C-alpha positions in Angstrom: -4.2 1.9 13.7 -2.1 1.9 16.9 -4.0 -0.9 18.6 -4.1 -3.0 15.3 -0.4 -2.6 14.8 0.4 -3.7 18.3 -1.9 -6.8 17.9 -0.3 -7.5 14.6 3.2 -7.4 16.1 2.2 -9.7 19.0 0.7 -12.2 16.5 3.9 -12.2 14.4 6.1 -12.6 17.5 4.0 -15.6 18.6 4.3 -17.3 15.2 8.1 -16.7 15.1 8.6 -17.9 18.6 6.9 -21.2 17.9 8.3 -21.8 14.4 11.8 -20.2 14.5 12.8 -20.1 18.1 16.5 -20.1 17.5 16.3 -17.0 15.4 13.7 -15.4 17.6 16.1 -15.6 20.6 18.6 -13.3 18.7 16.1 -10.5 18.3 15.0 -7.9 20.9 11.5 -9.0 21.9 10.4 -5.3 22.3 11.5 -4.4 18.8 8.1 -4.4 16.9 9.8 -3.2 13.8 11.6 -6.4 13.3 8.4 -8.5 13.4 6.5 -6.1 11.1 9.0 -6.1 8.2 7.0 -6.7 5.0 9.5 -9.4 3.9 8.8 -11.3 7.1 5.1 -11.3 6.2 6.0 -12.4 2.7 8.2 -15.2 4.0 5.5 -16.6 6.3 3.0 -16.5 3.4 5.3 -18.0 0.8 6.3 -21.5 -0.2 9.6 -20.1 -1.7 12.9 -21.1 -0.1 14.9 -18.3 1.4 17.1 -17.9 4.4 15.0 -16.3 7.1 18.2 -15.2 8.7 18.8 -12.9 5.8 15.5 -11.1 6.4 16.0 -10.6 10.1 19.7 -10.3 10.6 19.7 -6.5 10.6 17.5 -6.7 13.7 19.7 -8.9 15.7 20.8 -7.7 19.2 24.5 -8.4 18.2 24.9 -7.5 14.5 26.6 -10.3 12.5 30.0 -9.4 11.1 29.4 -11.7 8.2 26.8 -14.1 6.7 26.7 -16.9 4.2 23.6 -16.8 2.1 22.2 -19.3 -0.4 23.2 -18.3 -3.9 20.4 -17.1 -6.1 20.0 -19.3 -9.2 19.5 -16.3 -11.4 22.6 -14.7 -10.1 20.6 -11.6 -9.0 21.5 -9.5 -6.0 20.7 -10.8 -2.6 18.9 -8.3 -0.4 19.3 -7.7 3.4 16.5 -5.4 4.8 17.8 -2.0 6.1 21.3 -2.7 4.8 21.3 -3.3 1.0 22.1 -5.6 -1.9 25.0 -8.0 -2.2 26.2 -9.5 -5.5 28.3 -12.3 -4.0 25.4 -14.1 -2.4 27.1 -17.5 -2.2 30.1 -16.1 -0.4 30.9 -14.9 3.1 29.3 -11.5 3.1 30.5 -8.4 5.0 27.2 -6.9 6.1 28.8 -3.5 6.7 29.7 -3.2 3.0 26.8 -3.8 0.6 27.3 -3.5 -3.1 24.3 -1.1 -3.1 22.8 0.4 0.0 19.1 0.3 0.8 17.2 3.3 -0.7 15.1 5.3 1.7 12.8 8.3 1.3 13.4 11.2 3.8 10.6 9.8 5.9 12.4 6.5 6.3 10.1 4.5 4.0 12.2 2.2 1.9 11.9 2.0 -1.9 13.1 -1.4 -3.1 15.7 -1.1 -5.8 15.2 -4.5 -7.3 12.7 -7.4 -7.5 12.5 -9.9 -4.6 11.6 -13.6 -5.2 9.2 -13.5 -2.2 6.8 -11.2 -4.1 7.6 -12.0 -7.7 4.3 -14.0 -8.2 2.2 -11.0 -7.0 2.5 -9.2 -10.3 -0.5 -10.3 -12.4 -2.4 -9.4 -15.5 -5.6 -11.3 -16.3 -4.8 -13.6 -13.4 -1.5 -14.6 -14.9 1.9 -13.8 -13.4 3.8 -11.4 -15.6 7.3 -9.7 -15.6 7.7 -6.1 -14.4 10.6 -3.7 -14.6 11.7 -2.2 -11.3 15.3 -1.0 -11.2 15.1 1.7 -13.9 11.6 2.7 -12.9 12.7 3.3 -9.4 15.6 5.5 -10.4 13.4 7.6 -12.8 10.6 8.2 -10.3 12.3 8.4 -7.0 12.7 12.2 -6.9 9.0 12.7 -7.8 8.0 10.2 -5.1 10.1 12.2 -2.7 8.4 15.4 -3.8 5.0 13.8 -3.2 5.8 12.8 0.3 7.0 16.4 0.9 3.5 17.6 0.0 1.9 15.0 2.3 4.2 15.8 5.2 3.6 19.6 4.9 0.0 19.8 4.0 -1.5 16.5 5.4 0.4 15.9 8.7 -2.2 13.5 10.2 -2.2 11.4 7.1 1.6 11.4 7.0 1.6 10.1 10.6 -0.9 7.3 9.6 1.3 6.3 6.7 4.5 6.2 8.7 2.8 4.1 11.4 1.5 1.4 9.0 3.7 1.4 5.9 7.3 0.4 5.6 8.2 0.0 1.9 7.2 0.9 -1.7 7.8 -1.0 -4.9 7.8 1.1 -8.1 7.2 -1.0 -11.1 6.5 -0.7 -14.8 4.1 -2.9 -16.7 1.0 -1.1 -18.0 -1.0 -4.4 -17.6 -0.4 -4.5 -13.8 -2.5 -2.2 -11.6 -1.3 -0.6 -8.4 -2.0 -2.9 -5.4 -1.4 -3.9 -1.8 -1.4 -7.4 -0.3 -2.5 -8.7 3.0 0.3 -11.3 2.6 3.0 -8.6 2.5 1.6 -6.1 5.0 3.4 -2.8 5.1 4.5 -2.8 1.4 2.8 -0.8 -1.4 3.1 -1.6 -5.1 2.7 1.3 -7.5 2.5 0.6 -11.2 3.9 3.6 -13.2 4.4 5.0 -16.7 7.2 7.5 -17.5 4.7 10.4 -17.6 3.5 10.0 -14.0 4.0 13.2 -11.9 3.5 14.0 -8.2 -0.4 14.2 -8.6 -0.5 10.6 -9.8 1.7 9.5 -6.9 -0.3 11.6 -4.4 -3.5 9.7 -5.2 -1.8 6.3 -5.3 0.2 6.8 -2.1 -3.0 7.8 -0.3 -4.9 5.0 -1.9 -2.6 2.1 -1.4 -1.0 3.1 1.8 -4.4 3.6 3.3 -5.1 -0.1 2.5 -2.3 -1.0 4.9 -3.6 1.4 7.5 -7.1 -0.2 7.3 -5.6 -3.7 7.5 -4.1 -2.6 10.8 -7.4 -1.0 12.0 -9.4 -4.1 11.1 -6.9 -6.7 12.4 -9.2 -7.8 15.1 -12.1 -8.8 12.8 -14.5 -9.8 15.5 -14.4 -6.3 16.9 -16.0 -4.9 13.7 -17.8 -7.8 12.0 -20.5 -10.3 12.9 -19.6 -12.4 9.8 -16.3 -13.5 8.2 -15.8 -10.5 6.0 -13.3 -12.1 3.6 -15.6 -15.0 2.9 -18.8 -13.0 2.6 -19.6 -11.8 -0.9 -21.1 -8.3 -1.2 -23.3 -9.5 -4.0 -25.0 -12.1 -1.7 -25.8 -9.2 0.7 -27.2 -6.6 -1.8 -28.6 -8.9 -4.5 -26.2 -7.8 -7.2 -25.2 -10.9 -9.1 -22.4 -9.0 -10.9 -20.7 -8.0 -7.7 -17.6 -10.1 -7.1 -16.1 -8.2 -4.2 -16.1 -9.5 -0.6 -17.5 -7.4 2.2 -13.9 -6.9 3.4 -12.8 -5.6 0.0 -15.8 -3.3 -0.3 -15.2 -1.8 3.2 -11.6 -1.3 2.2 -12.7 0.5 -0.9 -14.9 2.9 1.1 -12.1 3.6 3.5 -9.5 4.5 0.8 -12.1 6.6 -1.1 -12.8 8.5 2.2 -9.1 9.1 2.8 -8.6 10.4 -0.8 -11.7 12.7 -0.4 -10.4 14.0 2.9 -6.9 14.6 1.6 -7.9 16.1 -1.8 -10.5 18.3 -0.1 -7.8 19.8 2.2 -5.4 20.3 -0.7 -8.2 21.9 -2.7 -8.9 24.3 0.0 -5.2 25.1 0.4 -4.9 25.9 -3.3 -1.6 24.0 -3.5 -1.3 23.3 -7.2 -1.1 25.4 -10.4 -1.2 24.8 -14.2 -0.8 21.2 -15.3 -0.6 19.7 -11.8 -3.8 21.6 -10.9 -5.5 20.3 -14.0 -4.7 16.7 -13.2 -5.5 17.2 -9.5 -9.0 18.5 -10.3 -9.6 15.7 -12.8 -8.7 13.1 -10.2 -10.8 14.8 -7.6 -13.8 14.9 -9.8 -13.3 11.2 -10.8 -13.5 10.1 -7.1 -17.3 10.6 -7.1 -17.9 7.4 -9.0 -16.1 5.4 -6.4 -18.4 6.5 -3.5 -21.3 4.3 -2.6 -20.7 1.3 -4.9 -22.9 -1.2 -3.1 -22.1 -1.5 0.5 -24.8 1.1 1.3 -27.5 -1.3 0.1 -26.9 -4.1 2.6 -28.4 -4.7 6.0 -25.6 -3.2 8.0 -26.7 -4.4 11.4 -26.6 -8.0 10.3 -22.9 -7.8 9.3 -21.3 -5.1 11.5 -20.9 -5.0 15.2 -21.7 -1.8 17.0 -18.1 -0.6 16.5 -18.1 -1.7 12.9 -21.3 0.2 12.2 -19.9 3.3 13.9 -16.9 3.1 11.7 -18.9 2.5 8.5 -21.3 5.4 9.3 -18.4 7.8 10.1 -16.7 7.0 6.7 -19.9 7.2 4.7 -21.2 10.4 6.3 -17.9 12.1 6.0 -17.8 11.8 2.2 -21.5 12.5 1.9 -21.2 15.7 3.8 -18.3 16.9 1.6 -20.2 16.4 -1.7 -22.5 19.4 -1.5 -19.4 21.7 -1.2 -18.1 20.3 -4.5 -21.1 21.2 -6.6 -18.9 23.5 -8.7 -17.4 20.3 -10.1 -20.8 19.4 -11.7 -20.4 19.6 -15.4 -16.9 21.0 -15.2 -15.3 17.9 -16.8 -16.2 15.2 -19.3 -15.2 11.9 -17.7 -17.1 9.6 -20.1 -13.9 8.1 -21.6 -12.3 7.2 -18.3 -11.4 3.5 -17.6 -11.7 2.0 -14.2 -8.5 3.6 -13.1 -8.1 7.3 -13.8 -6.1 8.1 -16.9 -4.7 11.6 -17.3 -4.0 11.2 -21.0 -7.6 10.2 -21.6 -8.7 13.1 -19.4 -6.8 15.5 -21.6 -8.5 14.2 -24.8 -11.8 15.6 -23.6 -10.7 18.3 -21.1 -8.1 20.8 -22.3 -6.1 22.9 -19.9 -7.7 26.3 -19.7 
């Protein structure tokens, strides 16, 4: 991930230097953090109009004492990364005095308090953009999310380091029709769809899952190093003969990586015997449910025709890691009835067929 993050920062600096030189000159060239802000990725991949200065001003060498921003037509709060939210967006703003400060977890990952127009069109159900609720959802789940990261920091320090290196922000949202997701176009941000009943076990799986997508984006940034083909334009179904397979090679590889990271993390937590009672019940159910996500088609293709030597090494490492853990989990066989599970694990469905013992 280190190498990928460095390449990503260089790429973003090059783009900004050529397109926005006057702003680029105000920022410390060595400050990779400025050029890896998720909102900068979103800005460069969006057609929406927004003051780039408002995204980058907190990274300026000489902090601005004030700033005049374009007024939001909806009258919503204007956001300045790392500083906070301002209600008087059309006025001369004192950056040292936001109406609401930015909200950070103890590990310095930011949790956005409100929607942002740069990613409003990313919330979709049945390929249609839908509304989501963010403000109340964030307040109700923030402490649980904090607790989850406490578990990761204490029990999974290597994973915690990976997350910190490649993830910058989290959006908590509520709309049951919207699945949790990440986006290449907003690298470093993670979007987690919640319901009121979600606890730290739900967040544990989704943090590992979605944040690992951002980690793998960084690892795979130099595509030619790992692939002989264009992975985002190569359909997995064309490689393994499954006409119903709609994923790309890139998406399937991402899936394997995030499953491997969940297996690794859940296995360590399982061995440490961290949870009890209700949390243990959900943890075990989610762990058992992971099995169906392993080897979903990528194992059937001619690997040497699509992967470079390094790509093949990475694939084989991930595949063999999960494969070698499975025999140690034979006690899970027949333990739970998972026949009513949808594509994404549902604890309420799980409880219908698997009572807490």
